[in-house]
C-alpha positions as CSV (number, residue, x, y, z in Angstrom):
1,M,-0.1,0.0,0.1
2,V,1.3,3.4,-1.0
3,K,1.6,5.8,1.9
4,L,1.3,9.6,1.9
5,P,4.6,11.4,2.0
6,N,5.7,12.6,5.5
7,L,2.2,12.0,6.9
8,E,1.0,9.6,9.5
9,K,-1.6,7.1,8.4
10,A,-5.2,8.6,8.8
11,Q,-7.6,6.5,10.8
12,F,-11.0,5.9,9.3
13,S,-13.1,3.4,11.0
14,N,-16.3,3.3,9.0
15,P,-17.4,-0.4,8.6
16,K,-18.9,0.3,5.2
17,N,-15.7,1.1,3.7
18,R,-14.0,-1.8,1.8
19,K,-11.5,-2.3,-1.0
20,L,-12.7,-3.1,-4.6
21,N,-12.7,-6.8,-5.4
22,P,-11.3,-7.5,-8.8
23,D,-13.4,-10.7,-9.0
24,R,-16.6,-8.7,-8.4
25,Y,-15.6,-6.0,-10.8
26,P,-14.0,-7.7,-13.7
27,R,-12.2,-5.7,-16.5
28,P,-14.8,-5.0,-19.3
29,S,-13.9,-6.5,-22.6
30,S,-15.0,-3.3,-24.2
31,L,-12.0,-1.5,-23.0
32,Q,-9.8,-4.0,-24.7
33,D,-11.7,-4.0,-28.0
34,T,-12.0,-0.1,-28.1
35,D,-11.7,1.5,-31.5
36,I,-9.6,4.3,-29.9
37,N,-6.1,3.0,-30.4
38,M,-3.6,5.7,-29.3
39,A,-1.0,3.5,-27.7
40,T,1.6,4.6,-30.2
41,A,0.6,8.3,-30.2
42,E,3.4,10.7,-29.2
43,R,2.7,13.4,-26.7
44,D,3.0,16.9,-28.2
45,P,2.2,19.4,-25.5
46,Q,2.2,22.3,-28.0
47,T,-0.8,20.8,-29.8
48,W,-3.1,21.2,-26.8
49,Q,-1.4,23.1,-23.9
50,V,-2.4,26.7,-23.3
51,P,0.2,29.2,-21.9
52,E,-0.4,30.5,-18.4
53,Q,-2.3,33.8,-18.3
54,T,-0.5,36.9,-17.3
55,S,-1.6,40.0,-15.6
56,S,0.0,42.5,-17.9
57,V,-1.9,45.8,-18.4
58,T,-2.0,47.6,-21.8
59,L,-2.1,51.2,-22.4
60,T,-5.7,50.9,-23.8
61,E,-6.8,49.1,-20.7
62,F,-5.1,51.7,-18.6
63,I,-7.0,54.6,-20.5
64,N,-10.2,52.6,-20.3
65,S,-9.9,52.2,-16.7
66,I,-9.6,56.0,-16.1
67,K,-12.5,56.6,-18.5
68,R,-14.6,54.2,-16.4
69,N,-13.7,56.2,-13.3
70,K,-13.5,59.6,-14.8
71,G,-15.5,61.0,-11.9
72,V,-13.1,59.9,-9.4
73,F,-10.2,61.0,-11.6
74,W,-11.4,64.6,-12.0
75,T,-12.7,64.9,-8.5
76,T,-9.4,63.9,-7.1
77,L,-7.3,66.2,-9.3
78,L,-9.5,69.3,-8.7
79,V,-9.5,68.7,-5.0
80,C,-5.7,68.6,-5.0
81,L,-5.6,71.8,-7.1
82,A,-8.1,73.4,-4.6
83,I,-5.9,72.5,-1.7
84,G,-2.9,74.1,-3.4
85,V,-4.9,77.3,-4.0
86,A,-6.0,77.3,-0.5
87,I,-2.5,76.9,0.8
88,C,-1.3,79.8,-1.4
89,L,-4.1,82.0,0.0
90,I,-3.8,81.1,3.6
91,L,0.1,81.4,3.8
92,P,1.2,84.8,4.8
93,A,3.8,86.6,2.5
94,R,7.4,86.2,3.5
95,Y,10.6,87.6,2.0
96,S,14.2,86.4,1.9
97,S,17.5,88.1,1.3
98,R,21.1,86.8,1.5
99,A,24.6,88.1,2.2
100,E,28.0,86.4,2.2
101,M,31.1,87.1,4.3
102,L,34.6,85.5,4.6
103,V,35.2,84.4,8.3
104,E,38.7,83.5,9.5
105,G,39.0,80.3,11.5
106,T,40.4,76.8,11.3
107,N,38.6,74.3,9.1
108,G,38.1,70.6,9.8
109,G,41.8,69.8,9.1
110,G,42.9,72.4,11.8
111,I,44.4,74.8,9.1
112,S,43.5,78.5,9.1
113,P,43.7,80.4,5.8
114,S,44.7,83.8,7.5
115,P,48.5,84.4,7.3
116,E,48.1,87.0,10.1
117,N,46.7,84.5,12.5
118,I,48.3,85.3,15.9
119,A,47.2,82.0,17.5
120,A,50.4,80.5,16.4
121,D,52.4,82.7,18.7
122,I,50.2,82.9,21.9
123,T,49.1,80.1,24.1
124,V,45.8,81.5,25.4
125,P,42.8,79.9,23.9
126,G,40.2,81.8,22.0
127,A,42.3,84.0,19.8
128,V,41.0,82.5,16.7
129,Y,38.0,80.2,17.1
130,P,37.5,77.1,14.8
131,L,35.1,77.7,11.9
132,T,32.3,75.6,13.4
133,T,32.5,77.9,16.5
134,Q,32.3,81.0,14.5
135,V,29.2,79.6,12.7
136,E,27.6,79.1,16.1
137,L,28.7,82.6,17.3
138,I,27.0,84.3,14.2
139,Q,23.7,82.8,15.6
140,T,24.0,84.0,19.2
141,P,21.5,86.5,20.5
142,K,24.1,89.1,21.2
143,V,25.1,89.3,17.5
144,Y,21.6,89.2,16.4
145,F,20.6,92.1,18.7
146,D,23.7,94.0,17.7
147,A,22.6,93.6,14.0
148,L,19.1,94.8,15.0
149,E,20.6,98.0,16.3
150,E,23.0,98.4,13.2
151,A,19.9,98.1,11.0
152,G,17.9,100.6,13.0
153,I,15.3,98.1,14.1
154,E,13.9,98.4,17.6
155,R,14.7,95.6,20.1
156,P,11.9,93.3,21.0
157,Q,10.3,93.7,24.3
158,T,8.0,90.7,24.2
159,L,8.1,87.2,22.8
160,E,5.5,88.1,20.3
161,E,7.6,91.0,18.9
162,Y,10.7,88.7,18.8
163,R,8.8,86.1,16.7
164,A,7.6,88.9,14.3
165,L,11.2,89.9,13.5
166,P,13.2,88.4,10.6
167,Q,14.9,85.1,11.3
168,V,18.6,84.5,10.3
169,S,20.0,81.1,9.3
170,V,23.7,80.5,8.7
171,V,24.9,78.1,6.0
172,Q,28.7,77.3,5.5
173,K,29.6,77.0,1.8
174,K,30.7,73.4,1.4
175,E,34.0,73.2,3.4
176,S,35.2,76.8,2.7
177,N,35.5,79.8,5.0
178,V,32.6,81.6,3.2
179,I,29.5,81.9,5.2
180,N,26.0,82.6,3.8
181,L,23.6,84.6,5.8
182,L,20.0,83.8,4.9
183,V,17.3,86.3,6.4
184,D,13.7,85.4,6.3
185,G,10.8,87.5,7.5
186,G,7.4,89.2,6.8
187,N,8.7,92.7,6.5
188,K,10.5,93.3,3.3
189,D,12.4,96.5,4.4
190,Q,13.5,94.8,7.7
191,V,14.8,91.7,5.9
192,K,16.8,93.9,3.5
193,K,18.3,96.1,6.3
194,L,19.1,93.2,8.6
195,A,20.9,91.3,5.8
196,E,23.0,94.4,5.1
197,A,23.9,95.0,8.9
198,Y,24.5,91.5,10.0
199,P,28.0,91.1,8.6
200,R,29.0,94.5,10.0
201,A,27.6,93.5,13.4
202,F,29.5,90.2,13.5
203,Q,32.6,91.9,12.4
204,R,32.7,94.2,15.3
205,F,31.9,91.4,17.7
206,S,34.8,89.4,16.2
207,D,37.1,92.3,16.1
208,S,36.4,92.9,19.8
209,K,37.0,89.3,20.7
210,R,40.4,89.5,18.7
211,T,41.4,92.7,20.4
212,E,40.7,91.2,23.8
213,A,42.6,88.0,22.8
214,A,45.6,90.1,21.8
215,A,45.6,92.0,25.1
216,R,45.3,88.8,27.0
217,A,48.3,87.4,25.1
218,Q,50.5,90.4,25.9
219,Q,49.6,90.1,29.5
220,F,50.1,86.4,29.5
221,V,53.6,86.8,28.0
222,E,54.7,89.3,30.5
223,Q,53.5,87.3,33.4
224,R,55.2,84.2,32.0
225,L,58.5,86.2,31.6
226,K,58.3,87.3,35.3
227,E,57.6,83.7,36.5
228,E,60.6,82.4,34.6
229,A,63.0,85.0,36.0
230,D,62.0,84.2,39.5
231,A,62.3,80.5,38.8
232,L,65.9,81.0,37.4
233,K,67.0,83.1,40.4
234,Q,65.7,80.4,42.8
235,A,67.5,77.7,40.9
236,E,70.8,79.5,41.0
237,T,70.5,80.1,44.8
238,E,69.8,76.4,45.5
239,F,72.7,75.3,43.4
240,A,75.2,77.6,45.2
241,A,74.0,76.2,48.6
242,F,74.4,72.6,47.3
243,K,78.0,73.0,46.1
244,Q,78.9,74.6,49.6
245,S,77.3,71.7,51.5
246,K,79.4,69.2,49.4
247,R,82.6,71.2,49.6
248,V,83.1,70.6,45.9
249,V,83.7,73.5,43.6
250,D,83.6,71.7,40.3
251,S,82.5,68.1,40.2
252,T,83.6,67.6,36.6
253,S,87.3,68.2,37.4
254,E,87.2,66.0,40.5
255,I,85.5,63.2,38.5
256,Q,88.1,63.4,35.8
257,F,91.0,63.2,38.4
258,R,89.5,60.2,40.1
259,Q,88.7,58.5,36.8
260,G,92.5,59.0,35.9
261,Q,93.4,57.3,39.2
262,L,91.0,54.6,38.6
263,A,92.3,54.1,35.0
264,Q,96.0,53.8,36.2
265,A,95.1,51.4,39.0
266,R,93.3,49.2,36.5
267,L,96.2,49.2,34.1
268,T,98.6,48.2,36.9
269,F,96.1,45.5,38.0
270,V,95.9,44.2,34.4
271,E,99.7,44.0,34.3
272,S,99.9,42.1,37.7
273,Q,97.5,39.6,36.3
274,G,99.9,39.0,33.4
275,I,102.9,38.6,35.8
276,E,100.8,36.2,37.9
277,Q,99.9,34.1,34.8
278,A,103.7,34.0,33.8
279,A,104.6,33.0,37.3
280,L,102.2,30.3,37.4
281,A,103.3,29.0,34.0
282,N,107.0,28.9,35.3
283,A,106.0,27.1,38.5
284,S,104.1,24.5,36.5
285,E,107.0,24.2,34.1
286,A,109.4,23.7,37.0
287,E,107.2,21.1,38.5
288,R,107.2,19.2,35.2
289,A,110.9,19.6,34.8
290,L,111.5,18.3,38.3
291,A,109.2,15.4,37.6
292,R,111.2,14.5,34.5
293,T,114.6,14.8,36.2
294,P,115.7,11.5,38.0
295,K,117.6,11.7,41.3
296,Q,120.3,9.4,39.9
297,R,121.9,9.2,36.5
298,P,124.2,6.7,34.7
299,R,127.8,7.5,34.5
300,L,129.3,6.7,31.2
301,I,132.4,4.7,30.9
302,D,133.1,6.3,27.6
303,L,133.9,9.7,28.9
304,Q,133.7,11.2,25.5
305,N,130.1,10.2,24.9
306,Y,129.3,11.2,28.6
307,E,130.7,14.8,27.9
308,R,128.7,15.0,24.7
309,V,125.5,14.0,26.5
310,N,126.0,16.5,29.2
311,Q,126.6,19.3,26.8
312,S,123.4,18.4,24.9
313,R,121.4,18.5,28.2
314,E,122.8,21.8,29.1
315,Q,121.8,23.2,25.7
316,L,118.4,21.6,26.2
317,N,118.1,23.3,29.7
318,L,119.0,26.6,28.2
319,L,116.3,26.2,25.5
320,K,113.8,25.5,28.1
321,V,114.7,28.4,30.1
322,R,114.5,30.6,27.1
323,R,111.1,29.3,26.4
324,A,109.8,29.9,29.9
325,E,111.0,33.6,29.4
326,L,109.2,33.8,26.2
327,V,106.0,32.4,27.6
328,Q,105.9,35.3,30.0
329,T,105.6,37.7,27.1
330,Y,104.0,35.6,24.3
331,K,101.3,33.0,24.0
332,D,102.1,29.4,23.3
333,T,101.0,29.9,19.7
334,A,103.4,32.6,19.0
335,P,106.1,32.0,16.3
336,Q,108.9,32.6,18.7
337,V,107.5,30.0,21.2
338,K,106.9,27.5,18.3
339,E,110.6,27.9,17.1
340,V,112.0,27.2,20.6
341,D,109.7,24.2,20.9
342,A,111.1,22.8,17.6
343,Q,114.6,23.3,18.9
344,I,113.8,21.6,22.1
345,K,112.4,18.6,20.2
346,V,115.5,18.3,18.0
347,Q,117.8,18.4,21.1
348,E,115.8,15.9,23.0
349,D,115.9,13.5,20.0
350,H,119.7,14.1,19.8
351,I,120.2,13.2,23.5
352,A,118.2,10.1,23.0
353,D,120.4,9.0,20.1
354,L,123.5,9.6,22.3
355,E,122.2,7.8,25.3
356,S,121.4,4.7,23.1
357,S,125.0,4.7,21.9
358,L,126.6,4.5,25.4
359,K,128.5,1.3,26.0
360,A,128.4,1.0,29.8
361,T,127.0,3.1,32.6
362,L,127.3,3.3,36.4
363,M,124.4,5.0,38.5
364,E,125.4,8.1,40.5
365,D,123.6,11.1,42.1
366,N,122.2,13.5,39.6
367,P,123.2,17.1,40.1
368,E,120.5,18.3,37.7
369,Y,117.8,17.1,40.0
370,D,119.1,19.5,42.7
371,I,119.1,22.3,40.2
372,A,115.5,21.4,39.3
373,V,114.4,21.6,43.0
374,R,116.0,25.0,43.4
375,R,114.3,26.3,40.4
376,L,110.9,24.9,41.5
377,S,111.3,26.7,44.9
378,E,112.1,30.0,43.2
379,A,109.2,29.7,40.8
380,N,106.8,29.0,43.6
381,A,108.1,32.1,45.5
382,N,107.7,34.2,42.4
383,K,104.1,32.8,42.1
384,D,103.1,33.7,45.7
385,A,104.6,37.2,45.2
386,A,102.7,37.7,41.9
387,I,99.4,36.6,43.6
388,S,99.9,38.9,46.6
389,R,100.6,41.9,44.3
390,R,97.5,41.1,42.1
391,T,95.3,40.9,45.2
392,E,96.7,44.2,46.6
393,L,96.1,45.9,43.2
394,G,92.5,44.6,43.0
395,R,91.8,46.1,46.5
396,I,93.3,49.5,45.2
397,V,91.0,49.3,42.1
398,D,87.9,48.7,44.2
399,Q,88.9,51.7,46.4
400,R,89.2,54.0,43.5
401,Q,85.9,52.9,42.0
402,A,84.1,53.4,45.3
403,E,85.6,56.9,45.5
404,L,84.3,57.6,42.0
405,D,81.0,56.2,42.6
406,A,80.6,58.4,45.6
407,L,80.6,61.4,43.2
408,G,77.8,59.8,41.0
409,S,74.9,61.2,43.1
410,F,76.5,64.5,43.4
411,T,77.0,64.8,39.6
412,Q,73.6,63.8,38.9
413,E,72.1,66.5,41.2
414,Q,74.5,69.0,39.9
415,R,73.4,68.2,36.2
416,E,69.7,68.4,37.4
417,F,70.4,72.0,38.8
418,E,72.3,72.9,35.6
419,R,69.4,71.6,33.4
420,R,66.8,73.6,35.4
421,I,69.0,76.7,35.1
422,G,69.5,76.1,31.4
423,L,65.7,75.6,30.8
424,H,64.8,78.8,32.6
425,T,67.4,80.7,30.8
426,Q,66.2,79.5,27.3
427,S,62.5,79.9,28.4
428,I,63.4,83.6,29.3
429,V,65.0,84.1,25.8
430,N,62.1,82.6,24.1
431,M,59.5,84.6,26.1
432,E,61.4,87.9,25.4
433,Q,61.4,87.1,21.7
434,L,57.6,86.1,21.9
435,R,56.9,89.4,23.7
436,D,58.4,91.3,20.7
437,R,56.5,89.3,18.1
438,V,53.2,89.7,20.0
439,A,53.7,93.4,20.4
440,L,54.4,93.6,16.6
441,R,51.4,91.4,15.8
442,N,49.1,93.5,18.0
443,N,50.0,96.5,16.0
444,Q,49.2,94.7,12.6
445,V,46.1,93.0,13.6
446,R,43.2,93.3,11.0
447,S,39.6,92.2,11.0
448,T,38.8,88.5,10.9
449,V,35.5,88.9,9.1
450,E,35.2,90.5,5.7
451,P,31.9,91.0,3.8
452,V,32.1,89.3,0.4
453,T,28.8,90.0,-1.1
454,G,26.3,92.6,0.0
455,A,22.8,91.9,0.7
456,I,20.7,90.9,-2.2
457,F,17.4,92.5,-2.9
458,A,14.7,90.8,-0.7
459,E,12.5,88.4,-2.7
460,Q,9.2,86.9,-1.9
461,T,9.5,83.2,-0.9
462,Q,5.9,82.5,0.5
463,P,3.5,81.7,-1.0
464,N,5.1,80.5,-4.2
465,W,2.2,80.1,-6.5
466,A,4.2,78.4,-9.3
467,V,5.9,75.6,-7.1
468,T,2.8,75.1,-4.9
469,M,0.4,74.6,-8.0
470,A,2.9,72.4,-9.8
471,I,3.2,70.2,-6.8
472,A,-0.5,70.2,-6.4
473,S,-1.0,69.2,-10.0
474,V,1.6,66.5,-10.0
475,L,0.3,65.0,-6.8
476,G,-3.3,65.4,-7.9
477,L,-2.7,63.7,-11.2
478,A,-0.9,60.8,-9.4
479,L,-3.6,60.4,-6.8
480,A,-6.4,60.6,-9.4
481,I,-4.8,57.8,-11.7
482,V,-4.1,55.7,-8.5
483,F,-7.7,56.0,-7.1
484,S,-9.1,55.3,-10.6
485,I,-7.1,52.2,-11.2
486,V,-7.8,50.9,-7.7
487,R,-11.4,51.5,-7.9
488,D,-11.6,49.9,-11.3
489,S,-9.6,47.0,-10.2
490,S,-11.6,46.4,-7.0
491,L,-15.0,46.7,-8.9
492,D,-13.9,44.2,-11.7
493,K,-12.7,41.5,-9.4
494,V,-15.1,39.1,-7.7
495,N,-14.2,39.9,-4.1
496,S,-17.1,38.6,-2.0
497,R,-19.6,35.8,-2.0
498,E,-22.4,38.3,-2.4
499,E,-20.9,39.5,-5.7
500,A,-20.5,35.8,-6.7
501,Y,-24.2,35.2,-6.1
502,V,-25.2,38.2,-7.9
503,L,-23.2,37.3,-10.9
504,S,-24.0,33.6,-10.9
505,G,-27.5,33.3,-9.4
506,H,-26.2,30.2,-7.5
507,S,-25.5,29.8,-3.8
508,N,-22.1,29.3,-2.3
509,L,-21.8,25.6,-1.4
510,S,-19.1,26.0,1.3
511,N,-16.3,28.3,2.5
512,I,-13.0,26.4,2.6
513,P,-10.5,28.1,5.0
514,D,-6.9,29.0,3.9
515,R,-4.5,26.8,5.6
516,S,-0.7,27.3,6.4
517,R,1.6,26.4,3.6
518,S,3.7,24.4,6.2
519,K,0.8,21.9,6.5
520,H,0.1,19.2,4.1
521,P,-2.8,20.0,1.8
522,I,-4.5,16.7,2.5
523,I,-6.2,16.7,5.9
524,T,-5.1,13.5,7.4
525,N,-6.8,14.0,10.8
526,P,-10.4,14.9,9.7
527,Q,-11.9,13.7,12.9
528,T,-10.1,16.5,14.8
529,N,-9.3,19.1,12.3
530,L,-11.9,22.1,12.4
531,A,-10.9,23.0,8.8
532,F,-12.4,19.5,7.6
533,E,-15.8,20.8,8.7
534,A,-16.0,22.9,5.6
535,Y,-15.7,19.8,3.4
536,R,-18.4,18.1,5.4
537,V,-20.6,21.1,4.7
538,L,-19.7,20.9,1.1
539,R,-20.5,17.1,1.0
540,S,-23.9,17.7,2.6
541,N,-24.8,20.4,0.1
542,I,-23.9,18.1,-2.7
543,A,-25.9,15.3,-1.2
544,V,-29.0,17.3,-1.1
545,H,-29.0,17.3,-4.9
546,G,-27.6,13.6,-4.9
547,R,-30.6,12.2,-3.1
548,A,-32.9,13.6,-5.6
549,S,-31.2,12.7,-8.8
550,E,-29.0,9.7,-7.7
551,M,-25.9,11.5,-8.5
552,K,-22.8,9.2,-8.6
553,S,-20.2,11.3,-10.5
554,L,-19.1,14.9,-9.8
555,T,-16.7,17.2,-11.9
556,V,-14.5,19.7,-9.9
557,S,-13.2,22.7,-11.7
558,S,-12.1,26.2,-11.2
559,T,-12.2,29.5,-12.8
560,L,-8.5,30.0,-13.2
561,R,-5.5,27.9,-12.5
562,R,-4.0,27.7,-9.0
563,E,-7.2,28.2,-7.2
564,G,-6.7,25.0,-5.2
565,K,-9.4,22.8,-7.0
566,S,-7.2,19.6,-6.8
567,V,-6.8,20.0,-3.0
568,V,-10.5,20.6,-2.6
569,A,-11.4,17.6,-4.7
570,S,-9.0,15.3,-2.8
571,N,-10.4,16.3,0.7
572,L,-13.9,16.2,-0.7
573,A,-13.3,12.6,-1.8
574,I,-12.1,11.8,1.8
575,A,-15.3,13.4,3.1
576,F,-17.4,11.1,0.8
577,V,-15.4,8.1,2.2
578,L,-16.2,9.1,5.8
579,N,-19.8,9.1,4.8
580,G,-19.6,5.4,4.0
581,Q,-19.3,5.8,0.3
582,R,-16.7,4.0,-1.8
583,T,-15.1,6.7,-3.7
584,I,-12.8,6.9,-6.7
585,L,-10.8,10.2,-7.4
586,V,-9.9,10.7,-11.1
587,D,-7.1,13.2,-12.0
588,A,-8.3,14.4,-15.4
589,D,-6.2,17.5,-15.4
590,M,-3.7,16.4,-18.0
591,R,-2.3,19.9,-18.3
592,H,-1.2,20.1,-14.7
593,P,-1.6,16.8,-13.0
594,T,-1.1,16.9,-9.2
595,I,-3.2,14.2,-7.5
596,H,-0.4,11.6,-7.7
597,T,1.9,14.1,-5.8
598,L,-0.7,14.8,-3.2
599,F,-1.2,11.2,-2.2
600,G,2.4,10.0,-3.0
601,L,1.3,7.6,-5.8
602,Q,2.8,6.4,-9.1
603,D,1.7,8.6,-12.0
604,K,1.5,5.8,-14.4
605,P,-0.6,3.9,-15.5
606,G,-3.6,6.1,-15.2
607,L,-6.5,7.8,-17.1
608,G,-4.3,8.5,-20.1
609,D,-3.5,4.7,-20.4
610,L,-7.2,3.8,-20.2
611,L,-7.9,6.3,-23.0
612,I,-5.3,4.9,-25.3
613,G,-6.2,1.3,-24.3
614,S,-2.9,0.4,-22.9
615,A,-4.3,-0.5,-19.4
616,G,-7.5,-1.7,-17.8
617,V,-9.7,-0.3,-15.0
618,N,-8.2,-2.6,-12.4
619,D,-4.6,-1.6,-13.6
620,V,-5.2,2.1,-12.9
621,L,-7.1,1.9,-9.6
622,Q,-4.6,2.6,-6.8
623,P,-5.5,2.2,-3.2
624,T,-4.7,5.0,-0.7
625,T,-4.1,5.0,3.1
626,V,-7.7,6.0,3.3
627,D,-9.7,2.8,3.3
628,G,-12.4,3.1,0.6
629,L,-10.7,5.7,-1.5
630,Y,-9.0,4.9,-4.8
631,V,-7.2,7.2,-7.1
632,V,-6.9,7.1,-10.8
633,T,-3.8,9.3,-11.6
634,C,-3.2,11.2,-14.9
635,G,-1.0,8.5,-16.4
636,T,0.3,8.8,-20.0
637,I,-1.0,12.0,-21.6
638,P,-2.3,11.5,-25.2
639,A,-1.3,13.8,-27.9
640,N,-4.9,14.9,-28.5
641,A,-5.8,15.1,-24.8
642,T,-8.5,17.9,-25.4
643,E,-10.4,16.0,-28.0
644,V,-10.2,12.7,-26.1
645,M,-11.8,14.4,-23.0
646,G,-15.0,15.0,-24.9
647,S,-15.0,11.7,-26.9
648,P,-17.4,8.7,-26.3
649,R,-14.4,6.8,-25.0
650,M,-14.2,9.2,-22.0
651,Q,-17.9,8.8,-21.3
652,E,-17.5,5.1,-21.3
653,I,-14.6,5.2,-18.9
654,I,-16.6,7.4,-16.5
655,N,-19.5,4.9,-16.6
656,M,-17.2,2.0,-15.8
657,L,-15.6,3.7,-12.9
658,T,-19.0,4.9,-11.7
659,A,-20.1,1.4,-11.7
660,Q,-17.4,0.3,-9.3
661,A,-17.9,3.0,-6.7
662,D,-20.6,4.9,-4.9
663,M,-19.1,8.3,-5.9
664,L,-16.7,9.3,-8.6
665,V,-14.9,12.7,-8.2
666,V,-13.2,14.0,-11.4
667,D,-10.5,16.7,-10.9
668,S,-10.6,18.6,-14.3
669,P,-8.6,21.7,-15.6
670,H,-9.8,25.2,-15.1
671,V,-12.6,26.6,-17.1
672,I,-11.4,29.8,-18.6
673,G,-9.5,29.4,-21.9
674,L,-9.8,25.6,-22.0
675,A,-12.4,23.2,-23.3
676,D,-11.5,20.3,-21.0
677,A,-13.7,21.2,-18.1
678,P,-17.0,21.6,-20.1
679,S,-16.3,18.2,-21.8
680,L,-15.8,16.5,-18.6
681,A,-18.8,18.2,-16.9
682,A,-21.0,16.8,-19.7
683,A,-19.8,13.3,-19.0
684,T,-20.6,13.3,-15.3
685,D,-23.8,13.8,-13.3
686,A,-23.0,17.2,-11.7
687,S,-20.2,19.8,-11.4
688,I,-19.0,22.4,-9.1
689,L,-16.8,25.5,-9.5
690,I,-13.9,26.3,-7.1
691,W,-13.4,30.1,-6.8
692,Q,-10.9,32.1,-4.8
693,P,-12.0,35.5,-3.9
694,G,-10.2,38.4,-5.4
695,R,-8.6,36.5,-8.3
696,A,-11.0,36.0,-11.1
697,S,-12.5,39.1,-12.8
698,K,-16.3,39.4,-13.0
699,S,-16.3,38.5,-16.7
700,E,-14.2,35.5,-16.1
701,F,-16.4,34.3,-13.2
702,R,-19.6,34.7,-15.3
703,E,-18.1,33.0,-18.1
704,A,-16.8,30.1,-16.1
705,V,-20.3,29.6,-14.6
706,A,-22.0,30.0,-17.9
707,N,-19.8,27.2,-19.5
708,L,-20.6,24.7,-16.7
709,E,-24.2,25.6,-16.7
710,A,-24.3,24.9,-20.4
711,S,-22.3,21.6,-20.4
712,S,-23.1,20.0,-17.1
713,P,-26.3,18.0,-16.5
714,A,-26.5,19.7,-13.0
715,F,-24.3,22.7,-12.0
716,L,-24.6,22.6,-8.2
717,G,-22.8,26.0,-7.6
718,Y,-19.5,27.4,-6.5
719,V,-17.1,26.9,-3.6
720,A,-15.2,29.8,-2.0
721,N,-11.6,28.5,-1.4
722,R,-8.8,30.0,0.7
723,V,-11.0,32.3,2.6
724,S,-10.0,33.7,6.0
725,A,-10.7,31.6,9.1
726,K,-13.0,34.4,10.1
727,D,-15.2,34.2,7.0
728,A,-15.3,30.5,7.3
729,H,-16.4,30.7,11.0
730,I,-13.4,28.3,11.7
731,T,-10.5,28.8,13.9
732,G,-7.5,26.5,14.5
733,A,-7.5,25.2,10.9
């Protein structure tokens, strides 16, 4: 059994519901022997499909819409023009004048365009304000009242008199130093005079501020010069007292003397370290020589060879002594030391050869051993003396260093005093120079405000008949067009059930509420879902006619596409099943088949296969999760689908399907622009029209109703689909 996608199986417990029995309803042989043989026909959608309708509006329709609502159009336009005239008549007359002036001040980058700016030489703030501050100063009440006095206008005494005076607004020209003064008021003469006087008033105000700043700068420099002189005198007094307390006239000379003593001591100490190293080397060499000298030596019988050996050894000892002397001065790797080492090696080899040639020896005390002992004793004495001297010199170096360090803090304090004295001295020099420059600048100060353009003749700005009437005309024309189109559109559409009743003469069978798109279109819980009550109402109204005419087949169509007829047909079929009727739902919309998608079934085989004879009735009946409900999907679409819908073969198929069920629901294409729905309606017992308020025009709705009335044996009425829950009297759908 095929299940609905992503839906739990619906529970239907009506005992009358049962599946069709193939043995009870055998496949009629007439379907196999039909004369309509389209099994090999190729589908060609272009031969029968109709393109989707678009909602484009032509210029002719646009003009006709305005003509149909010309009363609304002209009324709206005239009302807007009348409002414009009234505004012009009501508004009091106002005049405007403008003047420009160049104002000195730093711009956003902190740069002033004035070469005479004294702010670079004085430290007091407010000498030259930034340009933004200048703009704010222009709008202060003091400048405004000074300008009134300059223009000969009396000062206001009350708030009403102040409001009646011209108002001034200030605008900076882009990022320049040019300021625009805009004067606006109801008195033409006052506007003109105030625009002429305002730059002069602000010029006097700015010049007074500049003069005050220059005077403050002069006073500031004099005060600072006195403070620096007092600070210099105090620093010199403190420095003299400090030197007297330390009993040092000049720390620099004393430091140089002690640094010389320390350098000499360090040099002697380094020399003692060299002597110590040489003494240590001599002692080590003496120890090695003693270790190499035996206490006894063999006496040669051959006196000649013995004398030669002794001579060679004496030469060897002389070489070793010479090497020891060289080591005290040079390193072991020095060329002089290496040369002596080579001679010692040659002499030792020579002695070895002579000793090997002695014929006979006698052992006797070796006098060289005693000599080696004396030399070791002397070397150790020299070593101890060198160590003692190096230790004493190190103590002297530390003493000299301590004496020099003792002068460090004194020097630092002396330098601090000298630095303070130097800073105050240099500051006094700078202040004296600044005093001279400030005095010179004060004599050369010019105005920081310069009028650029005099006041322009006052012009009337309010009311502006041309601008006001142009705006009223454009606005009125736009509103007139919008109101005309909106009214025409609202009147042409079928927006309510009352309009549908007036146009069709039929009653509304049911109001199907609009459900959330997140919910599945098929209602799987009809026992608890309030929205399904609308389908029960629809089923009951259809049954009223069915009891009188024994109706067993019903065509469901719509005015336009996408009005939800397939969903209504599917849920209506479920409503018939709940009423104990075996129901077959047929997807006859071969232009846009959707029933198989709603129920999660295979599209083929279906109705198209029955029409072309490639399948039988039992082959196309597909059971659903709703016991008692079977679906015939669209299946293979024939090439001439429109003609087949109205053929005797279609009537024969509907009769066979009707014979196997209590109710046959046929989902047909929409009515407008297509012939399929009237053909199907003629083949069934009755038909209904699905209609969504606000979509179809009145002419389209009348045409759809007329087509079904003319073709269907019984047109039962229309069904309002996707209405609000309030209009459907249902909540929680």
